[in-house]
SEFISE-146549 format. One record per residue (C-alpha): residue in one letter; chain; z, y, x. Coordinates in steps of 0.02 Angstrom, whole numbers, plus 50000, padded with zeros to 5 digits. Each point is the difference from the previous one (the first is absolute). Last residue first. Example, Ala and Ser with C-alpha at 12.3 -4.5 7.8 and 13.67 -1.06 7.14 Angstrom:
REM SEFISE-146549
 residu chaine     z     y     x
      S      A 50357 49947 50684
      A      A 50033 49828 49931
END
This chain:
REM SEFISE-146549
 residu chaine     z     y     x
      R      A 52249 52886 54396
      I      A 50136 49913 50066
      V      A 49995 50093 50186
      N      A 50022 50173 49887
      V      A 50142 49934 49892
      S      A 50077 49948 50180
      N      A 49965 50158 50063
      F      A 50099 50076 49861
      I      A 50134 49892 50025
      P      A 50000 50045 50198
      L      A 50022 50195 49952
      Y      A 50137 49963 49865
      I      A 50149 50001 50136
      S      A 49939 50131 50139
      I      A 49925 50113 49850
      L      A 50187 50009 49920
      M      A 50085 50028 50159
      F      A 49891 50143 50031
      A      A 50024 50080 49845
      I      A 50191 49983 50007
      V      A 49991 50070 50149
      L      A 49888 50140 49956
      G      A 50098 50052 49840
      L      A 50153 49990 50102
      V      A 49926 50115 50135
      V      A 49926 50117 49823
      I      A 50175 49999 49923
      L      A 50090 50047 50155
      I      A 49901 50150 50049
      P      A 49984 50048 49822
      E      A 50211 50011 50011
      I      A 49991 50065 50173
      L      A 49916 50168 49997
      S      A 50060 50060 49833
      I      A 50186 49943 50062
      V      A 50006 50082 50154
      A      A 49935 50171 49945
      S      A 50136 49991 49878
      I      A 50126 49946 50133
      K      A 49927 50147 50108
      A      A 50027 50145 49857
      D      A 50178 49940 49942
      I      A 50037 49984 50204
      S      A 49926 50196 50003
      N      A 50109 50056 49854
      E      A 50147 49923 50082
      F      A 49961 50080 50134
      S      A 50011 50160 49956
      D      A 50135 50002 49911
      A      A 50108 49937 50158
      N      A 49948 50152 50083
      E      A 50031 50109 49862
      N      A 50174 49914 49987
      L      A 49991 50008 50207
      V      A 49963 50194 49980
      D      A 50127 50038 49874
      V      A 50134 49925 50105
      L      A 49952 50081 50170
      N      A 50002 50190 49923
      G      A 50073 50078 50157
      S      A 49832 50097 50036
      S      A 49975 49933 50192
      E      A 50069 49814 49932
      G      A 49889 49997 49847
      V      A 49835 50083 50094
      R      A 50049 49851 50139
      I      A 50021 49878 49884
      V      A 49818 50015 49910
      E      A 49925 50019 50186
      V      A 50081 49836 50021
      V      A 49960 49911 49834
      V      A 49809 50063 50028
      G      A 50007 49908 50180
      P      A 50024 49842 49899
      V      A 50129 49882 50081
      F      A 49943 49831 50040
      S      A 50006 50065 50207
      I      A 50178 50069 50010
      D      A 50004 50137 50133
      A      A 49984 50146 49845
      L      A 50143 49924 49921
      V      A 50120 50059 50138
      D      A 49913 50188 50011
      S      A 49997 50010 49797
      L      A 50185 49936 49995
      L      A 50027 50142 50132
      N      A 50098 49958 50172
      G      A 50181 50031 50046
      E      A 50066 49838 50069
      K      A 50060 49961 49817
      I      A 49820 49995 49948
      K      A 49933 49893 50152
      R      A 50162 49875 49937
      P      A 49954 50024 49810
      V      A 49806 49947 50052
      D      A 50041 49842 50123
      K      A 49958 49874 49868
      V      A 49862 50062 49936
      Q      A 49867 49880 50103
      E      A 50102 49835 49967
      L      A 50015 50051 49832
      F      A 49817 50020 49962
      Y      A 49959 49836 50061
      R      A 50148 49909 49925
      N      A 49913 50069 49815
      S      A 50158 50047 49890
      F      A 50009 50163 50025
      T      A 50139 50042 49913
      E      A 50114 50002 50177
      V      A 49930 50155 50052
      A      A 50065 50118 49874
      I      A 50192 49945 50037
      Q      A 49984 50074 50182
      T      A 49892 50140 49912
      S      A 50159 50051 49923
      E      A 50100 49996 50105
      P      A 49882 50097 50130
      V      A 49955 50136 49851
      P      A 50175 50034 49943
      I      A 50056 49926 49856
      G      A 50015 50144 49848
      G      A 49940 49911 49847
      A      A 49835 50090 50040
      I      A 49991 49910 50157
      L      A 50025 49831 49938
      I      A 49874 50010 49845
      A      A 49875 50082 50125
      L      A 50010 49875 50125
      T      A 49989 49851 49886
      R      A 49854 50061 49887
      S      A 49916 50031 50183
      F      A 50025 49815 50060
      V      A 49952 49934 49838
      T      A 49815 50089 50007
      M      A 50005 49978 50160
      A      A 50002 49788 49989
      N      A 49874 50024 49843
      E      A 49892 50100 50122
      I      A 49997 49871 50109
      I      A 49987 49868 49895
      I      A 49857 50047 49897
      K      A 49891 50044 50152
      G      A 50030 49801 50088
      I      A 49935 49951 49832
      F      A 49831 50093 49999
      P      A 49943 49899 50127
      I      A 50166 49892 50091
      K      A 50061 50066 50163
      T      A 50161 50023 49909
      K      A 50041 49822 49940
      V      A 49946 49942 50183
      Y      A 50156 50098 50069
      D      A 50137 49937 49871
      Y      A 49944 49829 50022
      I      A 49980 50007 50207
      I      A 50164 50069 50076
      I      A 50070 49960 50164
      R      A 50122 50105 50069
      T      A 50139 49916 49898
      N      A 49957 49839 50090
      F      A 50106 49877 49930
      K      A 49947 50029 49801
      E      A 49842 50052 50043
      I      A 49947 49834 50093
      M      A 50101 49899 49861
      K      A 49888 50093 49861
      L      A 49849 49955 50105
      S      A 50036 49843 50014
      F      A 50022 49971 49822
      F      A 49837 50083 49973
      F      A 49910 49852 50112
      L      A 50110 49858 49951
      F      A 49953 50040 49816
      V      A 49820 50002 50027
      V      A 49988 49862 50113
      A      A 50106 49889 49859
      V      A 49907 50057 49878
      I      A 49828 49929 50101
      F      A 50083 49828 50036
      I      A 50054 49978 49816
      I      A 49837 50040 49950
      N      A 49918 49893 50113
      D      A 49893 49863 49910
      Q      A 49965 50103 49833
      I      A 49934 50161 50132
      Y      A 49885 49900 50098
      A      A 49955 49918 49831
      G      A 49949 50170 49929
      L      A 49909 50046 50170
      N      A 49894 49854 50021
      I      A 49963 50002 49818
      L      A 49957 50196 50010
      T      A 49896 49957 50159
      H      A 49910 49864 49903
      T      A 49940 50124 49865
      I      A 49946 50125 50101
      A      A 49901 49883 50116
      P      A 49903 49930 49830
      L      A 50062 49818 49983
      E      A 49867 49850 50046
      A      A 49926 49893 49854
      D      A 50073 49835 49961
      F      A 50131 50062 49887
      D      A 50138 49892 49965
      N      A 50106 50094 50136
      Y      A 49959 50163 49894
      F      A 50150 49931 49860
      S      A 50130 49969 50133
      A      A 49966 50188 50075
      F      A 50002 50057 49832
      K      A 50187 49949 49968
      P      A 50047 50080 50175
      I      A 49927 50171 49947
      A      A 50102 50014 49853
      Y      A 50176 49966 50074
      V      A 50022 50082 50165
      L      A 49841 50123 50017
      I      A 50005 50047 49820
      I      A 50200 50019 50003
      F      A 49995 50109 50166
      V      A 49868 50113 49919
      L      A 50094 50023 49827
      S      A 50180 50036 50114
      I      A 49901 50140 50114
      M      A 49904 50091 49867
      F      A 50169 49998 49882
      V      A 50098 50061 50152
      F      A 49877 50128 50011
      L      A 49994 50064 49824
      I      A 50196 49993 49997
      V      A 50005 50105 50163
      P      A 49865 50138 49926
      Y      A 50097 49980 49821
      A      A 50169 50027 50073
      M      A 49940 50161 50131
      S      A 50019 50126 49864
      S      A 50178 49947 49931
      V      A 50079 49994 50161
      V      A 49941 50161 50073
      K      A 50055 50086 49839
      R      A 50137 49919 49987
      K      A 50048 50048 50176
      L      A 49973 50173 49970
      N      A 50088 49994 49827
      A      A 50152 49930 50087
      I      A 50001 50131 50143
      K      A 49971 50147 49851
      D      A 50140 49937 49902
      L      A 50114 49990 50157
      Y      A 49971 50171 50058
      S      A 50043 50075 49828
      N      A 50150 49895 50000
      F      A 50057 50065 50169
      R      A 49953 50179 49956
      Y      A 50126 49975 49836
      L      A 50125 49902 50081
      I      A 50013 50155 50129
      S      A 50005 50100 49839
      E      A 50155 49906 49940
      L      A 50093 49993 50178
      N      A 50019 50198 49984
      G      A 50153 50009 50133
      S      A 49888 50037 50128
      R      A 50108 49880 50128
      E      A 49995 49876 49848
      G      A 49832 50018 49974
      A      A 49935 49980 50161
      L      A 50091 49830 50019
      L      A 49939 49958 49843
      S      A 49838 50023 50057
      A      A 50027 49921 50179
      R      A 50036 49843 49902
      Y      A 49845 49998 49877
      I      A 49886 50034 50161
      K      A 50123 49855 50106
      Q      A 49978 49883 49834
      F      A 49820 50027 49972
      P      A 50003 49870 49845
      I      A 50197 49940 49988
      A      A 50004 49818 50049
      E      A 50052 50050 50180
      S      A 50180 50058 49922
      A      A 50061 50160 50082
      F      A 50041 50083 49851
      A      A 50180 50010 50019
      D      A 49986 50106 50175
      S      A 49911 50138 49904
      I      A 50126 49991 49859
      Q      A 50135 50034 50146
      I      A 50119 49861 50004
      G      A 50193 50029 49930
      N      A 50037 49835 49885
      R      A 49926 50089 49847
      I      A 49811 50015 50105
      D      A 50029 49816 50049
      A      A 50009 49924 49830
      H      A 49880 50106 49919
      C      A 49877 49941 50127
      K      A 50043 49820 49977
      T      A 49978 50032 49818
      L      A 49839 50078 50044
      I      A 49908 49863 50096
      E      A 50100 49866 49866
      K      A 49903 50090 49860
      L      A 49837 50012 50099
      N      A 49993 49834 50033
      G      A 50028 49926 49834
      K      A 50080 50003 49834
      K      A 49955 50133 49875
      I      A 50021 50182 50033
      N      A 50110 50105 49873
      A      A 50180 49981 50081
      I      A 49914 50047 50200
      V      A 49927 50167 49915
      I      A 50169 50045 49934
      E      A 50106 49948 50147
      L      A 49873 50110 50119
      A      A 50010 50154 49872
      R      A 50193 49980 50038
      V      A 49986 49993 50204
      F      A 49868 50142 50007
      S      A 50105 50120 49881
      V      A 49930 50055 49816
      G      A 49955 50147 50003
      A      A 49838 49990 49856
      R      A 49895 50024 50175
      L      A 50071 49837 50089
      L      A 49983 49882 49821
      T      A 49813 50089 49993
      I      A 49972 49950 50216
      M      A 50086 49824 49981
      K      A 49877 49940 49850
      Q      A 49858 50054 50103
      N      A 50061 49919 50147
      F      A 50026 49847 49910
      L      A 49837 50004 49922
      V      A 49906 50039 50186
      F      A 50118 49840 50046
      E      A 49909 49883 49851
      F      A 49824 50082 50046
      Y      A 50015 49955 50205
      G      A 50038 49844 49958
      I      A 50188 49942 50062
      K      A 49983 49866 50168
      R      A 50005 49819 49974
      A      A 50129 49858 50003
      F      A 49916 49855 50012
      M      A 50118 49923 50141
      R      A 50159 50094 49923
      S      A 49972 49891 49841
      L      A 49959 49846 50088
      Q      A 50160 50035 50112
      T      A 50108 50027 49818
      H      A 50083 50134 49908
      R      A 50021 49954 49818
      F      A 50057 49830 50014
      F      A 50157 50047 50104
      D      A 50061 50123 49898
      R      A 50173 50057 50083
      K      A 50156 50027 49897
      V      A 50079 50158 49968
      Y      A 50156 50051 49863
      L      A 50092 50134 49947
      L      A 49907 50164 50045
      K      A 50074 50153 49923
      D      A 49893 50098 49905
      E      A 50003 50194 50029
      S      A 49939 49977 50191
      D      A 50111 50019 50145
      S      A 50021 49816 50076
      F      A 49820 49981 49943
      N      A 49914 49999 50172
      K      A 50164 49928 50087
      R      A 50001 49857 49899
      L      A 49803 49968 50034
      E      A 50017 50016 50156
      H      A 50156 49873 50021
      K      A 49881 49888 49902
      S      A 49876 49999 50120
      E      A 49814 50084 50038
      S      A 49980 50041 49817
      F      A 49883 49975 49850
      I      A 50089 50018 49827
      V      A 49984 49899 49843
      K      A 50103 50095 49865
      K      A 50161 49944 49878
      S      A 50072 50098 49884
      Y      A 50162 49987 49924
      Q      A 50064 50155 49895
      G      A 50193 50039 50025
      S      A 49994 50193 49957
      D      A 50019 50044 50198
      S      A 49848 49889 50023
      V      A 49986 49826 50038
      F      A 49860 49918 50129
      T      A 49956 49842 50029
      C      A 49899 49950 50163
      N      A 49866 49884 50024
      Y      A 49933 50005 50193
      Y      A 49841 50011 50067
      P      A 49961 49956 50198
      M      A 49907 50081 50116
END
């Protein structure tokens, strides 16, 4: 979508210039036809929004979107209308993806489009949940409280994601460092020593001979090895793409020891929080479930839960439907069943999400406490093995000379 350089004039005769993001000149003139400042001149800015910038366009960050909603909540509670509050926020945002999207939303709302429909950009975090939340706010007339619930939801999801990423960063870096170090020694260091050992008349030890042969093989076939690995993963991706029933990557993730449990609990946390915020906003359970199941980013999980909304619409209870899904923990089913019978489903779902978050924290701490020493010990053993393999012939030669 293009930018336009616009010139406005006020009733007092003062001129002002703005750069505005819009679908077309016609839409731009229509949007400002009733504004206090008259639009005099419109010219498209071809250099500001190119194909290259669209190619690298990013989604709005969680923290950035939380701040936007917080400002909107403050203005709405102060009695400012939603459209005016949006104008104020846009005016105080620096140029970027968020400003572009909000400007487009503002223009759509002024054209008579519902607020929930205007915020339909895929760049918005949890766009379907946010749109449903806005719809619930429009229906109830209490938009600021619904936005507050969504902000709390987004903040908790962002914190959970941040915890998982930050906790796993060190082990991953250590593992990559270990693999890289072994690769460098095999490909670059070992061949240097191999040429040095050729001057020896003595027979090399078996471990040294094996290491030299392995390094020579990797050096001679590095392109072939990389190509085979790339083709293997590319082939799996193509198989999944052309046959959506075949799910390999996401299934394997769920079977990784320790990590698989964390993936399951993380998925249930997001699902529970999403369902809670939508039901609390007045969205019926079938419609709320339809949106909530789409939060499963793991395709293996999504394939199993995709029929849940249909079964609920047929008259089944949510707990009964979830009981037939293999990866859903039994405790979740029983807790939801209690919430349905007591009419306290929202609180039960939120407590369920809190419980899973605590469990994820405990599991991540346990995994980190295990992975770090294991990787360090393995790295030490690998380096020790290589050093012994390299220097053993030298020690043997010294003994022979003596």
